[in-house]
C-alpha positions as CSV (number, residue, x, y, z in Angstrom):
1,X,99.6,35.5,-5.2
2,X,96.4,35.5,-3.0
3,X,95.5,32.4,-1.1
4,X,91.9,31.6,-0.2
5,X,91.5,29.8,3.1
6,X,88.2,27.9,3.7
7,X,87.1,27.9,7.3
8,X,86.5,24.3,8.4
9,X,84.5,23.0,11.3
10,X,85.7,20.0,13.3
11,X,84.3,17.9,16.1
12,X,86.2,20.1,18.6
13,X,83.9,23.0,17.5
14,X,80.9,20.9,18.1
15,X,82.1,20.1,21.6
16,X,82.9,23.8,22.2
17,X,79.4,24.7,21.2
18,X,78.1,22.2,23.8
19,X,76.3,20.1,21.2
20,X,76.0,16.4,22.0
21,X,78.1,13.9,20.1
22,X,75.2,11.6,19.3
23,X,73.0,14.4,18.1
24,X,75.9,15.5,15.8
25,X,76.2,12.1,14.4
26,X,72.5,11.9,13.7
27,X,72.6,15.4,12.1
28,X,75.4,14.3,9.8
29,X,73.5,11.2,8.7
30,X,70.4,13.3,8.0
31,X,72.3,15.8,6.0
32,X,74.4,13.5,3.9
33,X,77.7,14.1,5.8
34,X,79.9,11.1,6.2
35,X,80.6,10.9,9.9
36,X,84.1,9.4,9.8
37,X,85.1,11.9,7.1
38,X,83.8,14.7,9.3
39,X,85.8,13.4,12.3
40,X,89.0,13.1,10.2
41,X,88.8,16.1,7.9
42,X,86.1,18.4,9.2
43,X,83.6,20.1,7.0
44,X,83.7,23.5,5.3
45,X,81.7,26.0,7.4
46,X,79.8,27.2,4.3
47,X,78.5,23.7,3.7
48,X,77.1,23.7,7.2
49,X,75.6,27.2,6.8
50,X,74.1,26.1,3.4
51,X,71.9,23.6,5.3
52,X,70.0,26.5,6.9
53,X,69.9,24.7,10.2
54,X,70.2,27.3,12.9
55,X,72.1,25.0,15.3
56,X,75.1,25.0,13.0
57,X,75.7,28.7,13.6
58,X,77.0,27.8,17.0
59,X,79.5,25.4,15.6
60,X,80.6,27.9,12.9
61,X,80.9,30.6,15.6
62,X,83.3,28.4,17.5
63,X,85.4,27.8,14.4
64,X,85.5,31.6,13.7
65,X,86.5,32.3,17.3
66,X,89.3,29.7,17.2
67,X,90.6,31.1,13.9
68,X,90.6,34.7,15.2
69,X,92.3,33.6,18.4
70,X,95.1,32.3,16.2
71,X,94.8,28.7,17.3
72,X,95.4,25.9,14.9
73,X,94.0,22.4,14.6
């Protein structure tokens, strides 16, 4: 059986990408992302990429880097 894993981005990836916390919160509000849900559960990387906002690529890159380094949540 094949298991599909969805890459998720968390606030730690935002911090690692050196993006400010307040700006991230405003971004979530502007893009229909529930802030507290994001803090608790993260967000699928693809949902971020689908916004087309170039700044999210830095966050996704941090999540990819973490996953390839074998680090967990």
